[in-house]
N, C-alpha and C positions, 0 to 999 in steps of 0.2 A: 707928337709922333715917336719919341723916344719912350716914354711910359708903356705906350701900346706894345711896342718891341718888345719892351723887358716884360710884360704881361704874357705875351706868344712863348717867349723863350722859358717863361716859368710852368706854364701851362704844358710844355713840350716837355720840359724835366719830369713833372708829374706823369704823364703819359707814358715816359720810358722807364720810369720806375714801377707804375703798375704793370707795363708788360713783362718787365723783369721778374716780379714776384709771381704773376702768373706763370711763366715760363718754368719756373723753378717749383711752384705747386705741380704743374705737369708732368716735371721730371720726376720728382718725388714720387709722385701718385704712380708714376708708370714702374720707376725701380723697387716700390714696396709691393707693387702687384705681382712684380717677376719674381721676389723672393717669398711670398706668402706662398703657402699650399692651399688649394680648394679642395674644399668639403664637399661630396656626393653623395647621398643616401643611396642612389642608384643610377646606374649608367647602362644604357641599350646601345651597343655598338657592334658592328659586323666583324669588327678587327681593330686590335690597339697594339702598338709598335711602343717597346721602350727601348729607347736610343741611349748609345754610348756617347763617350766623351766625343769621338770622332763624327758623330752624327748618322752614323748606321744601326740598325736595330741590333739590339743585344736579346732580346725576348719578342716574340710576337705571338699574342694571343688571338685566336682566329676561329670564325665558322667555316664550313667547308666550302662555301662558294668563295670566300678569300684567303684560304690558306697557300700560304708562298709556297713554290717550287724550291728545291734543293739551290743551295749558294756555295760556290768553292773557288778557290782561287781567283777571287773578286768578279765572277761571272753568277748571275741569277739563270737560273734554267726554269721552265716552266713545269707546272705541277703535272703536267700529261706525260711526261718522260719516265716517272715513277708508277709503274701500274698501281691503280688505285689510290693512288694518294688524293685525289680529287673527291673522294668519298670521303674524308675526315677530316675532324674539327681537331682544336688543339692548342698546345702550346710548344713553340720549338725554340731553342736558344742559340745563337750564334757568339763565337769569340770577337776578340779586338780586331782581328783582319777581317772579320767578315764571313768566314767559313762558317756553316752549320756544323753544331758541336752535339745533336741530339734533339730531346723533346718526349712530350707524352702527347700522344694522339689518339683518337678513339672514334669507333662509329658501331652503329648499330642497324640494321637494314631488315624489314621483315619481306621475304620474296614472295612469299604466298601463304594460305593458310596453315600449311605445315611445316614451313621451311623459313630461315632468318641464318642472318650471318652477324655476329658481334666479335668486334676486335678492339682489345684496348692495349697499347704499346708503350711502354715508356723505356727509352734508350740512351747511352751516352756513346758518343763518337771517339774514335782515333784521331791525333793529330793529322790532317789532311785526307784522312780516309773516312770508312764507313763504322757502324757501330760495333763496339767491341763488348757491350754489356748490356743486355737486355732483358725485360721483366714484361712477357706476355700473358696474356689472356684470349684464344681464339677458338671460336665455337662456332657451328655450321649446323645445329641440331643434330646431328648424326654423329659428327667426331667434335671432341673438343681436347685442350689441353691447356695448361696455366703453369709456368715456372720461368726460371732464372737460366738465361742462356749467356754462353760466353763465346766470342770469336778471337781467333788471332787473324789481324791484318798485316800485308806488308808495307815495309818504311818506306821502299824506292819507287811505289807505284802510287802516285795519287788520285785520289777520288776522282778527280775532273775527267781523268782518260776514260774513265767507264761513262760518265756522265755525257761526255761529247759524244761517244756512241749511241747513247740512247737516245739522244736528241736528233743526231743524225737518221737513226731508226723511224722516228716519229715524223720528220721532215719528208723522208721517203717512202710513208708507209702506203703510197699508192703504185709502189715500183715493187713488186714481189722480188725481183731477182736482186735487186739493191738490199732491200729489207734480209734477205738469206744470207747474202754476203756479209753484212755488218753482226748478223746473228752469229754466223761462224767465228767471226774474229772474238766475240764476247765468250763464246762457249771455249775457244783454244784459251783464251785470258783466263778463264774460270778453271780450267784443267790444268795451267801452269802456277796457278795459287796466285795470282796477280789480285782476285778480288778477295782473296782472305777466305776463311772457311770456319764453321761453328766446330768447337773443341769440347762442349759440356753443354747438358741440360740437367736441371733439378726440378722437377717438379711431379705433376701428375698428367699421365695420357690414356683418357678415357677410364678413368676411376683406377688407374693403375699406377701407384707411386714409386719412381724409379729415378737413378743417377744413372745418365749415361756419359761415358767418355770415350772421347774420338781422336781417330788418327791424323795425321796432317794433309790425308786427304778427307777427311770428315767421314769417316768410316766408322761405326760404333763398333768399339774393339772390347769395351767390357760396359756390364750393365747390372747395377744393383737394384732390387725391385722386391715389391711384394706381389705375389700372385693370387689369383681368385680364391684360392681355398685360404690367403692370409699367412701362409709361409714367406720365409725370406729367402731369395736365391741371388746368388752371383753367379752370370754368364760371361765368359770368356769366348769372343768370336774373332775369326779371320777376315781379311779383309773383303772377302766376296760376302760377308754377312751372316756365316754359316757358324753355328756354335759349337765350340771343339771343346767345352770344357764347363760342366755346371758345379757349383759348389751349394749346398743346401745347408737349412738351419738342422 
């Protein structure tokens, strides 16, 4: 009886040893797979999220069907609250606290045999606010512009305030009175400078190369450009947009 028991114990030890070795192999393989990179020759995807240390996206590559809405102060908003965003594909950037901080978006739509719309936009956002640097190409087949745009944004009003109002407008879109009330709040905020203002444009508008400098209300006050005859001119304008002085070459 005793030799049989000893034999069983020996077999059990062998079994435990084999099981331990197998577990170590599985563990090592899993660890090895985790640290090794994988090479793909081609990937088809509707969206790719690049994650930061906190597990949140720091960059999103997306087609227009899955493009994310804006994110600010820890809140995700629907793409529907930003007019036209659902028509764009592109690459969006997010900082370590989760706020959207810019991106590259683009779209091109053929409306009919004679009309189209194409937009390409690269922007960088201010901390807790909207874009302050933008490279744009905008073309509808009738008018077009391409160039660099610069904005000033407030530091005491977060972008989330405007996004909350836009979200409320979309949620109440069947209520005209409510929508009008929210729109008035947005207009008042814009007039008070809470949303910021464009201060400079450098580029070409309808084949006129130009530099525009704007005041704190967004009014063009100086414009350097090349006219249709090929002559360089510098216009000074008042707040109403009237040219008060022109310097020609």
